[in-house]
N, C-alpha and C positions, 0 to 999 in steps of 0.2 A: 827349412830352406830359406824362408823369407828373412829370418834373422840374419842369415849369412849374406843375402842379397843386400840388405840395408847396410851391413857392416862394410861391404866392398865399396858401395857408393860413399859412405861416410869416410872411408880411408882415402878415396880419390880426392874428396873435398879437403881432407886434412893435408894431404900431400901438396895440393894446390896452395893452401895457406902457408905451409912451410917454405915452399918455393918463393912465394911473395915476400915472406919475412926475410929470407936469405937475400933476395935482391935488394930490399930496402936497406938492410944493414950494409951490404957491400957497396951499393951506390953511395950511401952516406959516407963511408970510408974514403971514397974517391972524390968526394965533394961534388958529385953530380946530383941533380934534382931527382927525387923519387917520383917518377911518372907512373901512371896506371899501366898495368900490363898491356892494355890495348894501345896506349901511346907507344910503348916500346916495340910492340909487334908492327905497328905502322912504320916506324923508323927502320926496323929490320926489313920489311917488305920493300921499302924504297931503296934500301942498300942492295937488294937483289934485282931490282927493276928500276931503271933510270927514272921512269915516269909512270905513274898509274892514274887512272881516272878515279873520281870519288866513287863511282859505282863499283869499280874493280876492288877498291879498298873495302867498301862496305861488305862485299861478298866474301873477301878473303878473311876479314876479321869477324864475320858473322854478326854484324850490327846493322840496324836500320839506318836509313839515309840521315835522319835528324841526329842520331847519336854520333854517326861518323862525322857529320859537320861540326859538332861541338868538339870532338877530339882533334880534328884537323885545325880548327881555329885556335885551340890552345897551343898546339905544336907551332903553328905559324906565329902566334904572339910571342913565343919563347925564342923564335928565330931559327928553329930547327928545319922548317920546311918552307916552301913557297908554293903558291897556287897561281895558276894562269888559265885563262880561257883557251880552249882549243882553237887553233887557227882554222880548223875545218867546221866547227860548230860552237859558237860562243856559249851555248847552254852547257857544254861539257867542261868541267873543271879538271885541269891537269895538276897533279901534285908531284913535287920532286924535293930532294934534299938540298939544303943550303950547305955551304962549307961547314957551318956550325953543326948541322945535322950529321954530316960525314964524320966530323971529329967526335961527336957523341957516340956514334956507332963504333968507331975505333976504340974509344976509351972503354966502352962496355963489352967489348969482345972478350977480354980476359975474365970479366965477371961471369959472362955467359959460359965460358969454358969451365970455370970453377963450379958453377951450378951443375953443368952436365956431369962433371967428374963426381960430385957428391950424389947426384941422382942415380947414376948407373954404377956406382962404386962396387957393389957386391954382386952384380949381375954378370952372367956369362953372355957371350955374343948370341948364343942360342936363346937365352932368356929375353934378351933385348929384342931379338927378332920376333919371338912369339908374343911379347908384350905389344909391340908395334902392330902386329896383325890383329890382335885382340882389340886394341883401342880403335883401330880403323873400323873394325866391325861394329863396335858400340857407336862410333860417330855416324856410321852409315845408317844404323837403326833410326837415329834422329833425323837424318836427311830425308828418309822416306816418309816421315810424318808431315813435313811441310809440303 
């Protein structure tokens, strides 16, 4: 059984690597910079939420405060996001997309759709639903550790 367990974990890691390779190639084709997946996820989160605090971003991307700060600074230096102090509490940094960040998200939407199409290509709706439930359970296993 242990060999099978290790094989599943290895396959998940391999799939993650394949997705990263796919994104790198596709973004290169469109002339967009190849950002780390955490950068892309931050840009996506900001497209779904007008403004987020640094703390909210850290929690959503599952990174510590210092790592999130580095990611945010890179995106800000590239002109994709802007930060500002909260009017209610100057210790709280608010993060939002710039027009360039909005354009980046619009340009990557088709790349994202192609990734999803390849990812789920041979799976039925039922298999996708079961996979989502299973992955949620695995994720929850790690949430209970911290």
